N, C-alpha and C positions, 0 to 999 in steps of 0.2 A: 329922772326917767318919766316924760308926761304921757298923757293918753294920745295926742297926735301921733308921737313917735312909735308908740306901739300899734296904732291903726296902720302907720306905714309898713311895719314890719309883716301885719297880716296880709295888706293888698300888695307888698311886692310878691309874696309867695303866690297871690292869686293872678296877678296880671304878668309878672316878671319884667315889667317895663315902668320907668320912672313916669313917663308921659302920662300913661293910664292911670297911675295913683295919684299923680296930680289934678288930674281931671275928676277921678271919683272925690277927692276931697275938696276941690274947688280952689286948689292952692296953685302958685306958680312953679315949674319945675325946679328953678335953682332954689326955692323955699325946701321942697321935698328933699333934695340933695344935701342941703345944709343940715336938716333934720337927721338924715341918716349918718352923715358925719360926725356930727354933735352926739349921737347915741353910741357910736362906735369908741370915740373918745371918753364919753362918760363911763362906759363898762370896761373899757381898755380891750376891748377884743374886735377883731375882724367880724363882722355880721354879714357882710355883702360882697359878692363877687361878680365881675362883669364877664360875659362870655357871649362871643356873637351878637352883639347887640341886646342882649337879655341880662337881668339882674336876679342873680340866684342866691339863695341864702346858703351861708356857710354851715360847717357842723355847730357852730356857736350860735348862729342865725336861727338854725333849726329848734336847737334848745330854747331860745329865747321866744321863739314863735309858738311853742305850746303855751306858754303861760300869757302871751300876748292874747291869743285867740279867747281865752277864758276871761280876762280882764276886759277886753272890748265887748265881749258878748254879755257880760254881766253888767257892765255900764250901761249899754243899750236896753237891756232889759229894766234896770233901775229907773231910768228916764221914762220909758213906757208906762211902768207901774205908778210912778209917782203922778204922771199926767193923769190916769185912769182916776185917781182918788179924789179929784178936783170935785166932780158932780156927776149925778146921773141924768142930767138935763144936757149935757154936751160931753164930745170926746169921741174916741174910737174904739170898737170893739174888733179885734183881730183874732180870725178864728181859722183853724187849718182842719179838714175833712177829707177822709179817703173817699174813693169814687162814688159809691152807692149811697152812703149819707150825704155826701157833698151835694149831689145831683137832685135827690129825690126826697130828703127829709130837712137838711138844714136850711134851704132857702124859705120853707115855710115858717120855721122857728125864727129866721132873721126877719122875715116880713113882719111877724106878730110882734117881734121884739121892737122894730123900729115904731110900730103903730102905738106901743105903749111908752117910747122914749123917743120922741120925734126929733130932738136936737142930736141924736146920736148917728154917727157915721160907721157903716160896718163894712170890713174887709175879709172876704173869704178865699183861702186858697184850697186848691183840691190836688192832693198828692197820694201816693200809694200808702197804705197802711204801714209798710217796713220803714218808709221815709219820714213818716211821721213821728213814729217812736224813736227814732234816731235824733230827730230834731228837737222833741222833748228832753232827751237826755243832754242834748249839747247846748240846751236852753237858748236856741235859736227861736221857738215859739213857747208860749204858755199854756195855752188851752187848745184843745182838739177834740173831735168826734171821731171816733174809731167805729168799725163794722163788729167788731168783737173785743174781747180781752184777750185773745190768743197772742202769744208773743209779749205779753206784758210783763214787766219786771216789778219788783217790790218798791221800786222808787216812783210808781205812778199813784195816784188815787183815781178811781174810777167812779162813774154814776151813772147808771142805768137811764136813759132818757126815752127808750121805746124799744119795746120786744120787735122781733122780726122773724118771719117765716121765709124758708127756703123752699121754692116750688119748681115744679118742672113745667116748662113753658113751651108754646107750641102755636103755630098758627091757627085758627079759628077753624078753617077747612081741613085740618089735619085729622086723621083716622082716630086719633086719641080723644078729640073733642066729644066724640059719641060714645066712648067707652065707659062702661059701668064701672070698671076695676082694672086698673093697668098692672102688668107683671113686670118684674124686673128684666126678664128675657126679653119682653117686647120694646122696653125702652132701651135696652143694651143694644139690639139690631139697628136702631135708627142712628143716621148720620147726626152727630153731636156738632153744636157750635159753642166753643169753650171760650171761657174768659181767659185773660194772660195768666202765665203760670205763678205769679207772685200774687194774684189777687185771692181775697177771702172766699169768694165763689166757686174759684177753681178748685180750692182746697176742699171744698163742701162735695163738687162732683167726683173730684178723685177719691176722697173718703168714702162716698156712695158707692162707688164701684168696688173699692176693696172690701168694704164690709159686706157686700152681696156677691162677693167672688165673680165678677163680670168685668170685661174691658170694653170700654165705649170706643166707638168709631168717630175720633176726633177729626171731623170732617173739615173744620175751619176753627182758628185761633185767632181772636179779634181783641185790641189792648183798649178798645172802647165800650162801655157798657151800652151807649146808645146804639152803636153798630151793631152788638149782640142781639138786642131787640129787633132792630130793623132787620136783620138777615133771617132771624127765627119768623118774623112776621111774614116775610115775602115767602116762607114756605122752605127756606134753605136748611131746616133742620129742627132739632130741639136741644134745649138746653136748661140750665138751671138758673135762676134768677129770685132776686130779693121780691117778696111780695109787694112790699112797699113801692119799690121802683116800678111796678107794671100797673098801677091802679089807671093812670089816664089811659092805656092801650086797651085795657079791659074794659074799662066802661065805653070806650069807643067801637069796641068790635073788631080791635086790630090783632088781639092776642088773647090767648086762652091759656089755661093752666089746670094742673092737677096736683095733688100731693105727690111726692116722691114715693115711688114704691118701695116695697121690701124694707130692709131695715135703713133707717133714717140717720145719717151721720149727726145731728143735731142742728139746731138753728142759732144764728147769732142773735147779737143784740146791739143796739146803737148805744155807744157809751160816751159820756164826756170823759176826758183825761188831762190831768195836769200832774206835775211833779208833787212829791209829797214835801219837799222843801220851798215850795213856791205858795205863797198866800195869794188867793184870788182877789183882786181889785173889787170895791163895790159893783161897778160895772159888770164884771166877770161874773161875779156871784149872783148878780139880778139875772144874768141870762141863764146861769145854771139853775137857778130856782125856777125859772120859768119853764125851761126845758124838762125840768123833772116833774113839773106839774101836768104835763101830757096836754091833751084836749087840743090838738092842732086843727086849726079851722080847715075842712076840706078833706081830713083824713079820715076815712071811712072803710068799715069793712064791706065785702061784696062777696056773692056767691060764685062758686065756680060756673061759669057758662057751659051750657051743654046745648047740643044741636037739636 
């Protein structure tokens, strides 16, 4: 049973067609079919069944699939890891981040990292926190930046790279911009522009409402953090946002903010996360060390704007 045969099992489950598997592997269709028959002969079991032009796994095939996924994933991880040990002057740094750090913190970190290691290529993927945790557990990714440690299990190492503050955001022309002190009741009566349900910031706003015994008028729910900022800036309502994520808009006078009134549900922090059974490569460790050192160029504190 060789690696290519296990790859075929994984890809058959994904594509359900031999032609697509062959294209993915860069092989000819007869070659893929030969490996499939060879694997069945080798194991003495029927692994594949053909229905209406599709190829499906049998019960025995699905049993093998569970192991094939792990082996293929571990092999890919091993190749990536070994390549990263060659030099800090060349190589690839692959990083996955959730929406807020991925859009507003990590690009600054990567820019600085590239300036320190000019031969390095970086690849950043932005996906939801929950998906990142699942990919870490399944070994699809090795290093990630999360908005918080919520939902973390004991299999992760985490390293705080930057504190964060969640604030109430509104347009500069909003009446809140001139208020000396906001009340929970006043905030609850405004139309809210909410983040999607699975996001960290939506969790913050929901917990704020719960702790302060109020219900928010969820006027709009948007899946994009940039869209949330844009709608609030246009006067479409108020909402919560990461203070880190509104630096540019506040400096340009396109957004204003204030501390969340009443009982605050707690702030998040941007953290690096990786599995405890995974050893960071020198390149990944160099990035982790730089990120933990802080002092990101252009990252400054700013005062609450008042009218």
